[in-house]
C-alpha positions in Angstrom: 73.9 112.2 73.1 75.2 108.7 73.3 72.9 105.9 74.4 71.7 106.5 78.0 74.0 104.9 80.6 73.7 103.6 84.1 75.5 106.2 86.1 76.7 105.8 89.6 77.6 108.9 91.6 79.4 108.6 94.9 78.6 111.3 97.5 75.5 112.0 95.5 73.2 113.3 98.2 74.7 116.8 98.4 76.9 119.4 96.8 78.6 118.5 93.6 77.4 114.9 93.6 73.8 116.0 93.9 73.8 118.5 91.0 75.7 116.0 88.9 73.1 113.3 89.6 70.3 115.7 88.8 71.9 116.8 85.5 72.6 113.2 84.5 69.0 112.3 85.1 67.9 115.4 83.1 70.0 114.1 80.2 68.2 110.7 80.3 70.6 108.6 82.2 69.7 106.0 84.8 71.3 107.3 87.9 72.2 105.7 91.3 73.6 107.9 94.0 75.8 106.3 96.7 75.3 108.0 100.1 76.5 107.1 103.6 73.4 108.4 105.4 70.1 106.7 104.4 67.9 109.6 105.4 69.8 112.3 103.4 70.4 109.9 100.6 66.7 109.0 100.3 65.7 112.7 100.2 68.2 113.5 97.5 67.4 110.4 95.4 63.7 111.2 95.5 64.2 114.9 94.6 66.5 114.3 91.7 64.8 111.2 90.4 67.6 108.7 91.1 68.0 105.4 92.8 69.8 105.1 96.1 72.4 102.8 97.3 73.6 103.3 100.9 77.4 102.8 101.0 80.4 103.9 102.9 83.9 104.8 101.5 85.7 104.9 104.8 87.5 101.6 105.0 88.5 98.5 103.1 85.7 96.6 104.7 83.0 99.1 103.7 84.4 99.6 100.2 84.2 95.8 99.7 80.6 95.8 100.8 79.8 98.7 98.5 81.4 97.0 95.5 79.5 93.9 96.2 76.2 95.8 96.4 77.0 97.7 93.2 77.8 94.5 91.4 74.6 92.8 92.6 72.5 95.8 91.6 74.0 96.5 88.2 72.3 95.2 85.0 75.2 96.0 82.7 78.2 98.3 82.0 78.1 101.5 84.0 79.7 104.9 84.3 81.2 105.4 87.8 81.6 109.1 88.9 83.9 109.4 91.8 82.8 112.5 93.6 82.8 111.7 97.3 85.7 113.5 99.1 86.8 114.8 102.5 88.8 117.9 103.4 89.7 117.3 107.0 90.9 119.9 109.5 92.5 117.3 111.8 94.2 113.9 111.4 91.9 110.9 111.7 92.9 107.3 111.1 90.5 104.7 109.8 90.1 101.1 111.0 92.8 100.0 108.5 95.4 102.5 109.7 95.1 105.0 106.8 94.5 108.7 107.3 90.9 109.0 106.5 91.1 111.6 103.6 93.8 109.6 101.9 91.6 106.5 102.0 88.3 108.1 101.0 89.7 110.4 98.3 92.3 108.1 96.8 92.2 104.5 97.9 88.5 104.0 97.8 88.2 105.1 94.1 91.1 102.9 93.3 89.6 99.9 95.0 86.2 100.4 93.4 87.8 100.8 89.9 89.6 97.5 90.4 86.8 95.6 92.0 84.2 96.7 89.5 86.4 97.0 86.3 84.6 94.1 84.5 81.3 95.9 84.9 82.5 99.4 84.0 82.2 101.3 80.7 83.7 104.6 81.9 85.1 106.3 85.0 84.9 110.1 85.6 87.1 111.3 88.5 86.0 114.6 90.1 89.3 116.3 90.8 90.6 119.6 92.1 93.1 122.1 90.7 94.7 122.1 94.2 96.4 118.8 93.2 99.2 121.1 91.9 100.0 122.0 95.5 100.2 118.4 96.6 103.1 116.3 97.6 102.9 112.6 98.3 105.4 110.8 100.4 104.4 107.1 100.1 106.0 106.3 103.4 104.2 109.1 105.4 101.1 110.4 103.6 99.0 107.2 103.7 99.0 107.2 107.5 98.8 111.0 107.8 102.2 111.4 109.3 102.6 114.5 107.2 99.1 115.7 107.8 98.3 119.3 107.2 94.7 120.8 107.3 95.1 122.4 103.8 97.7 120.4 102.0 96.5 116.9 102.9 93.4 117.5 100.6 95.8 118.5 97.8 98.0 115.5 98.5 95.1 113.1 98.1 93.9 114.7 94.9 97.4 114.4 93.5 97.6 110.7 94.4 94.3 110.2 92.8 95.3 111.9 89.5 98.6 110.0 89.4 96.5 106.8 88.9 94.5 108.1 85.9 97.2 107.5 83.2 97.9 104.0 84.7 94.2 103.1 84.6 93.9 104.4 81.0 96.9 102.2 80.1 95.5 99.1 81.9 92.1 99.4 80.2 93.2 100.5 76.7 92.2 97.2 75.1 89.1 96.6 77.2 86.8 99.4 76.1 86.8 101.0 79.6 87.9 104.7 79.7 88.8 107.2 82.4 89.1 110.9 82.6 89.3 113.5 85.4 87.8 116.9 85.8 88.2 119.9 88.1 84.7 121.4 87.9 85.7 124.8 89.3 86.1 126.5 92.6 82.7 126.2 94.1 80.5 127.0 97.0 80.3 123.5 98.7 80.4 122.0 102.1 84.1 121.3 101.7 84.6 125.0 102.3 82.7 124.9 105.6 85.2 124.4 108.5 86.5 125.9 111.7 89.6 127.9 112.7 91.4 130.6 110.7 90.9 128.8 107.4 87.2 128.6 108.1 87.1 132.4 108.6 88.9 132.9 105.4 86.6 130.5 103.5 83.5 132.2 104.8 84.9 135.6 103.7 85.5 134.4 100.1 82.5 132.1 99.8 80.2 134.7 98.3 82.7 135.1 95.4 82.8 131.4 94.7 80.8 129.9 91.8 77.4 128.3 92.8 77.6 124.5 93.0 75.2 124.0 90.1 78.0 125.2 87.8 79.8 121.9 88.5 77.2 119.7 86.8 77.8 120.3 83.0 81.6 119.7 82.9 81.3 116.5 84.9 78.2 115.1 83.0 79.7 116.1 79.7 82.4 113.6 80.4 79.9 110.9 81.1 79.0 111.2 77.4 82.5 111.8 76.1 84.9 109.6 74.2 88.5 109.6 75.3 90.7 108.4 78.1 93.5 109.5 80.4 92.7 113.2 80.1 92.4 116.0 82.7 89.9 118.8 82.2 89.9 122.2 84.0 86.2 122.8 83.8 85.5 122.4 80.1 89.0 122.6 78.8 91.4 119.7 78.5 94.7 120.6 80.0 98.0 118.7 80.5 98.7 117.6 84.0 101.4 119.4 85.9 104.8 117.6 86.1 104.2 116.3 89.6 101.1 114.5 88.4 103.2 112.9 85.6 105.8 111.4 88.0 105.9 107.8 86.7 108.0 106.3 89.5 105.7 107.8 92.2 102.6 106.7 90.3 103.9 103.1 90.1 104.8 103.1 93.8 101.3 104.3 94.7 99.7 101.8 92.4 101.7 98.9 93.8 100.8 100.1 97.4 97.1 100.2 96.5 97.3 96.8 94.9 98.6 95.5 98.2 95.5 96.9 99.9 93.4 95.2 97.2 94.9 91.9 98.2 93.2 92.3 101.5 89.8 93.0 100.0 
């Protein structure tokens, strides 16, 4: 294993984030979990042997506050594991006018990467194979004007993956690297929802992989050398064509940079 790192895991109090934090601790890394709820975060941090930083990824204001807290708490270059994500069943708009899942799943990781890039060594983006079903309309998707209870999640994951090659290029001479990984179709809280889709998810949930299976492929990338790659569990795979749309990626990057200007 490489020299132990300072690893920050967003959404680290439950589900994939919690098992990733626990595995990173087991491998000797110094781990900080970021959680929105202080009570649940404190319990998780104590049980996995990590530190806790209470933080919120719901708006520009709260991401700015989190970036400041991470910068103040950090003692050196760190690995940032973007795990926090929403799969909403109805459209909600945050205080900045963005559809909430688009902001939390896509813009919040982008802003953290840019705000903290001088303190980063590596970024691992927890992704989803559903990105292949995504379609991003830069004029409609950010505000949720094309919201759909299934596809919006895929849209946000596609938007997020479109940024990976651009970050890899931006950081190529800095020593900072970035990779993304789909850790498998898992039994997590994201599959707990109402309506017909909820009934379907409850029916198939016993067949899904236990959440603990997510930890190795994510934490393996904490220790990995490489950049700009996408992994389906443990295997590197080329991104689908829609995630290699350079013009769309550049438009989303420029739009995110305009949000950064308000931070």
